[in-house]
Every structure is written in C-alpha cells, then in structure tokens.
C-alpha positions as CSV (number, residue, x, y, z in Angstrom):
1,X,39.3,-23.2,17.2
2,X,35.6,-22.7,17.0
3,X,33.3,-25.2,18.7
4,X,30.4,-24.7,16.3
5,X,29.0,-22.5,13.6
6,X,27.1,-20.4,16.1
7,X,30.4,-19.3,17.8
8,X,31.8,-18.3,14.4
9,X,28.7,-16.3,13.5
10,X,28.7,-14.6,16.9
11,X,32.3,-13.3,16.3
12,X,31.4,-12.4,12.7
13,X,28.4,-10.3,14.0
14,X,30.8,-8.4,16.3
15,X,33.1,-7.7,13.4
16,X,30.3,-6.4,11.3
17,X,29.0,-4.0,14.0
18,X,28.3,-0.5,12.7
19,X,27.4,-1.7,9.2
20,X,23.9,-1.5,7.8
21,X,21.5,-4.1,9.4
22,X,20.7,-5.4,6.0
23,X,24.3,-6.0,5.2
24,X,24.8,-7.8,8.5
25,X,21.8,-10.0,7.8
26,X,23.2,-10.9,4.4
27,X,26.7,-11.6,5.7
28,X,25.4,-13.8,8.5
29,X,23.1,-15.7,6.1
30,X,25.9,-16.2,3.6
31,X,28.3,-17.4,6.3
32,X,25.9,-19.7,7.9
33,X,24.7,-21.2,4.6
34,X,28.2,-21.9,3.4
35,X,29.5,-23.3,6.7
36,X,26.5,-25.5,7.3
37,X,26.6,-26.9,3.8
38,X,30.4,-27.5,3.8
39,X,30.2,-29.1,7.3
40,X,27.5,-31.5,6.2
41,X,29.5,-32.5,3.1
42,X,32.7,-32.9,5.2
43,X,30.9,-35.1,7.7
44,X,29.8,-37.5,4.9
45,X,33.3,-37.6,3.4
46,X,35.2,-37.9,6.8
47,X,32.8,-39.5,9.3
48,X,35.7,-40.3,11.6
49,X,36.8,-36.7,12.1
50,X,35.5,-34.5,14.9
51,X,33.1,-31.6,14.1
52,X,35.7,-29.1,15.5
53,X,38.5,-30.2,13.2
54,X,36.2,-30.3,10.2
55,X,35.0,-26.8,11.0
56,X,38.5,-25.5,11.4
57,X,39.5,-26.8,8.0
58,X,36.4,-25.2,6.4
59,X,37.1,-21.8,8.1
60,X,40.7,-21.9,7.0
61,X,39.5,-22.1,3.4
62,X,36.5,-19.8,3.8
63,X,38.1,-17.1,6.0
64,X,38.1,-16.0,9.6
65,X,35.3,-13.7,10.9
66,X,37.6,-10.7,10.8
67,X,38.5,-11.4,7.1
68,X,34.9,-11.9,6.1
69,X,33.9,-8.7,8.0
70,X,36.6,-6.7,6.2
71,X,35.6,-8.1,2.8
72,X,31.9,-7.1,3.4
73,X,32.9,-3.6,4.5
74,X,34.9,-3.2,1.3
75,X,32.1,-4.6,-0.9
76,X,29.5,-2.3,0.7
77,X,31.6,0.7,0.0
78,X,31.7,-0.1,-3.8
79,X,28.2,-1.7,-4.2
80,X,25.8,0.9,-2.9
81,X,22.2,1.0,-4.2
82,X,21.9,3.0,-7.5
83,X,19.7,5.7,-5.9
84,X,21.1,5.8,-2.4
85,X,21.0,9.3,-0.9
86,X,24.2,11.1,-0.7
87,X,25.5,11.2,2.9
88,X,27.6,14.3,2.4
89,X,26.0,17.6,3.3
90,X,24.9,19.4,0.1
91,X,26.7,22.8,0.3
92,X,25.3,24.1,-3.0
93,X,23.3,27.3,-3.0
94,X,19.6,26.9,-2.3
95,X,18.5,27.8,-5.8
96,X,20.9,25.2,-7.3
97,X,19.5,22.5,-4.9
98,X,15.9,23.6,-5.6
99,X,16.1,23.5,-9.4
100,X,18.7,20.7,-9.5
101,X,16.1,18.1,-8.5
102,X,15.0,18.1,-12.2
103,X,18.3,16.3,-13.0
104,X,18.3,13.9,-10.1
105,X,17.3,10.3,-11.1
106,X,16.6,9.3,-7.5
107,X,13.7,11.8,-7.4
108,X,12.0,10.2,-10.5
109,X,12.7,6.7,-9.1
110,X,11.0,7.7,-5.8
111,X,8.1,9.1,-7.7
112,X,7.7,5.9,-9.7
113,X,7.7,3.8,-6.5
114,X,5.1,6.0,-4.9
115,X,2.8,6.0,-7.9
116,X,3.1,2.2,-8.3
117,X,2.8,1.4,-4.6
118,X,-1.0,1.3,-4.9
119,X,-0.5,-1.8,-7.2
120,X,1.8,-3.6,-4.8
121,X,-0.4,-2.4,-1.9
122,X,-3.5,-4.1,-3.3
123,X,-1.6,-7.3,-4.0
124,X,0.1,-7.4,-0.5
125,X,-3.1,-6.4,1.3
126,X,-5.2,-9.0,-0.5
127,X,-2.7,-11.8,0.2
128,X,-2.3,-10.8,3.8
129,X,-6.0,-10.5,4.6
130,X,-6.9,-13.6,2.6
131,X,-4.2,-15.6,4.2
132,X,-5.1,-14.6,7.8
133,X,-8.8,-15.1,7.2
134,X,-8.5,-18.5,5.5
135,X,-5.9,-19.6,8.2
136,X,-8.4,-18.8,11.0
137,X,-11.3,-20.2,9.1
138,X,-9.6,-23.5,8.1
139,X,-7.9,-24.0,11.5
140,X,-10.7,-26.4,12.6
141,X,-10.0,-28.6,9.5
142,X,-7.1,-31.0,9.1
143,X,-5.5,-28.9,6.3
144,X,-5.9,-25.6,8.2
145,X,-2.5,-25.8,9.9
146,X,-0.6,-26.7,6.7
147,X,-2.2,-23.8,4.9
148,X,-1.3,-21.5,7.7
149,X,2.3,-22.8,7.6
150,X,2.5,-22.0,3.8
151,X,1.1,-18.5,4.5
152,X,3.7,-17.9,7.2
153,X,6.6,-19.0,5.0
154,X,5.2,-16.8,2.1
155,X,5.5,-13.7,4.2
156,X,9.3,-13.7,4.1
157,X,9.2,-14.3,0.4
158,X,7.1,-11.2,-0.1
159,X,9.5,-9.3,2.2
160,X,12.3,-10.1,-0.2
161,X,10.3,-9.0,-3.2
162,X,9.4,-5.7,-1.6
163,X,13.0,-5.3,-0.4
164,X,14.2,-5.5,-4.0
165,X,11.7,-2.7,-5.1
166,X,12.6,-0.5,-2.1
167,X,16.4,-0.9,-2.8
168,X,16.1,-0.4,-6.5
169,X,13.8,2.7,-6.5
170,X,14.3,4.3,-3.1
171,X,18.0,3.5,-2.6
172,X,17.6,1.9,0.8
173,X,19.9,-1.1,1.4
174,X,17.6,-4.1,2.0
175,X,18.4,-7.8,2.7
176,X,19.0,-9.9,-0.5
177,X,18.4,-13.3,1.1
178,X,16.7,-14.9,4.1
179,X,18.5,-16.3,7.1
180,X,18.9,-20.1,6.5
181,X,17.7,-22.8,8.9
182,X,20.1,-25.1,10.5
183,X,20.9,-28.3,8.5
184,X,18.5,-31.0,9.4
185,X,15.9,-28.7,10.9
186,X,12.4,-30.3,10.5
187,X,9.5,-28.5,8.9
188,X,7.7,-28.2,12.3
189,X,10.8,-26.5,13.9
190,X,11.0,-24.2,10.9
191,X,7.4,-23.3,11.3
192,X,7.8,-22.6,15.0
193,X,10.9,-20.5,14.3
194,X,9.0,-18.4,11.8
195,X,6.2,-17.8,14.3
196,X,8.8,-16.7,16.9
197,X,10.6,-14.4,14.4
198,X,9.7,-10.8,15.0
199,X,10.0,-10.0,11.3
200,X,7.2,-12.4,10.4
201,X,4.7,-10.2,12.2
202,X,6.3,-6.8,11.4
203,X,6.3,-7.9,7.7
204,X,2.7,-8.8,8.0
205,X,2.0,-5.4,9.4
206,X,3.9,-3.8,6.5
207,X,1.9,-5.8,3.9
208,X,-1.3,-4.5,5.4
209,X,-0.2,-0.9,5.7
210,X,1.1,-0.8,2.2
211,X,-2.5,-0.5,0.8
212,X,-3.6,2.7,2.8
213,X,-0.1,4.2,2.2
214,X,-0.3,3.3,-1.5
215,X,-3.7,4.9,-1.8
216,X,-2.5,8.1,-0.1
217,X,0.7,8.2,-2.2
218,X,-1.0,7.6,-5.5
219,X,-3.8,10.1,-4.8
220,X,-1.6,12.9,-3.7
221,X,1.1,12.5,-6.4
222,X,-1.1,11.7,-9.3
223,X,-3.3,14.8,-8.6
224,X,-0.2,17.1,-8.2
225,X,1.4,15.6,-11.3
226,X,-1.8,16.0,-13.4
227,X,-2.3,19.5,-12.2
228,X,1.3,20.5,-13.1
229,X,1.1,18.9,-16.5
230,X,-2.2,20.7,-17.2
231,X,-0.7,24.1,-16.4
232,X,2.3,23.4,-18.7
233,X,0.1,22.2,-21.5
234,X,-2.6,24.9,-21.1
235,X,-1.4,27.0,-24.1
236,X,-1.8,24.0,-26.4
237,X,-5.0,22.8,-24.8
238,X,-6.7,26.2,-24.9
239,X,-5.4,27.6,-28.2
240,X,-5.4,24.5,-30.2
241,X,-8.1,22.2,-28.7
242,X,-10.3,24.9,-27.1
243,X,-10.1,23.2,-23.7
244,X,-10.7,25.6,-20.7
245,X,-8.7,25.6,-17.5
246,X,-12.0,24.9,-15.5
247,X,-15.2,23.5,-16.8
248,X,-18.1,24.5,-14.5
249,X,-21.7,23.5,-14.8
250,X,-22.6,27.2,-15.5
251,X,-19.9,27.8,-18.0
252,X,-16.2,27.5,-19.0
253,X,-13.3,29.5,-17.8
254,X,-10.5,30.4,-20.2
255,X,-7.4,32.1,-18.9
256,X,-6.3,35.3,-20.5
257,X,-3.6,35.0,-23.1
258,X,-1.1,37.2,-21.2
259,X,-1.2,34.8,-18.2
260,X,-0.3,31.6,-20.0
261,X,3.5,32.1,-19.7
262,X,3.1,32.6,-15.9
263,X,1.0,29.5,-15.7
264,X,3.5,27.5,-17.7
265,X,6.3,28.6,-15.2
266,X,3.9,27.7,-12.3
267,X,3.5,24.2,-13.8
268,X,7.3,23.8,-13.9
269,X,7.6,25.0,-10.3
270,X,4.9,22.5,-9.3
271,X,6.9,19.7,-10.8
272,X,10.0,20.7,-8.9
273,X,8.1,20.8,-5.7
274,X,6.5,17.5,-6.5
275,X,10.0,15.9,-7.0
276,X,11.3,17.3,-3.8
277,X,8.2,15.9,-2.0
278,X,8.7,12.5,-3.7
279,X,12.3,12.4,-2.4
280,X,11.2,13.2,1.1
281,X,8.2,10.8,1.2
282,X,10.4,8.1,-0.4
283,X,13.0,8.5,2.4
284,X,10.3,8.1,5.1
285,X,8.8,5.1,3.4
286,X,12.3,3.5,3.0
287,X,12.9,4.1,6.7
288,X,9.7,2.3,7.6
289,X,10.5,-0.6,5.3
290,X,13.9,-0.9,6.9
291,X,12.4,-0.9,10.4
292,X,9.8,-3.5,9.6
293,X,11.4,-5.8,7.1
294,X,15.0,-6.1,8.3
295,X,16.3,-8.3,11.1
296,X,17.8,-6.4,13.9
297,X,21.5,-6.5,14.1
C-alpha cells in the first residue's frame, strides 16, 4: 500500500529508468495528474475513508507503477517522432549514403526548421527581453510582481510550443505536457516552485539564444541554398533571360557554354552537402533543446 502519490511516482520513476527524459516527464505528469484528480474526487465522495485506502483503490484501477512503466515502454517503441534519426548504424556504401540524402524527408524537415528559426528566434527573444525588462522596471510598483509571475508562467508555455516544433521537424522526443502542481497548491507556492525550477531559467536562456542561432542558421543556409539554385538555374538565366553569373561594377561575367553542365552538377552537389549539413546542425540544435527544455530524469 502506498502512503501517498509521491511514493507511487517515486517507484514509477524507477520503473521508467533508461527511457528518454521527455518520456519520463510525460509519464510522471500523466500519473500525478490522474492520481491527484481521482484522489480529490474520491475524498469528496467518501470523506470517511482514509487517504491510503482511497489511493489503493485508485491505483488498482489505474495500474501499478510497473504496469504503467511497461505500457509507456511499449508506447514509445511504436510512437516515435516522424523524423527521428535511425539508431541502427548505416552500413550502406558511402556514395549511397551521400546521394541518398536527397530522398530523406528528415533532411528537408531539418532545413525547414533552421530556415524558420529566425522567425521563432525573434518572437522568443522579444518576449524574453521585454518580459525581463518590464518585470525589473515594474517591480517597484504594485502590479510589478503579478506581471513577473505571468511572465514566469509563460516561459514553460513557450517551452512546450518550441518542443512541438523540435519534435515535429528535428525528430527529437520532447515533453508533451508540463508537470502539474499538487492539488490545492496556492498561486504563491506555484510561483515560488517555478522560480526554483531549473527549467525556468534554462528555458529563458534558450529563448534568448534562439535569436543569434536563428540568424546564423538562416544566413548560412539561405546563402548556400540560393547559390546552389543559381548554379542549377544558370543555363536558363543566362541563355533565356541574359542574366550573368556575376554582375560587377566594371562589367558582367557570363560563363562559357561548355561549362554550364558542370555548374549544374556542382549545384546539385551543393544541395546534397547542404542537406547533410542541415541534418548535422539539426541534431546539434535538438540536443541543445533537449538539455535546456527537458526536466532531468
């Protein structure tokens, strides 16, 4: 018999050891939310019963920690992110792996994330800097503390939004919900708990860093992509629209006709290298997001 919900969750955490930290966070959040809600309802319906007996009846219906851990392990095997990297070692020949990236959806998904990260970076950075600045500036006023509280609570909401993007486009398993508060926890205790939570501050750091990383990602990949597309489209641009490869102040440079096939092939090779680079950078960014946005197991 479990004395309280915390004892149940502690055993569930042990049963989930070895799983992805995001999976553990979701499992603990689901378990705590269900048990706390069911326990509160049972107390209202059976006020004469002891908390231990009520909890035992709830667990009998919900499942033991071992059963829940087993269920989550089975679910995670089947429900992996759509663009999750393959864990098995790729034994294909080098040339197959090199050119095969053209048919890998995860490479295009990573490229899309890196190109759009400048947009989310601007939004996150603006909100983070504005929130911190206004919180500090308004702290001397009566509504400064409530505003700071709203800002602190909003950080975890943005972490969930970013986690959805990272999981959908980079294939990195991220939490799908926040850890709930204990039933009856007051707003002040919730606020203090958020301040003590390491993820509040690591998430804030991530929101600020997303802008410089977004600028770097966008600049590098949009330049490489534009250059690759220019090389592939050069025959049409030069022969049909009379557009040179380079346009200097002292004149224009048109490539010889015989070199156009080689430049077209070079453009394709550039795209292949670009996709490989996008996969690599996407993995690194996903690892950073996992480290800063996910609660430690």
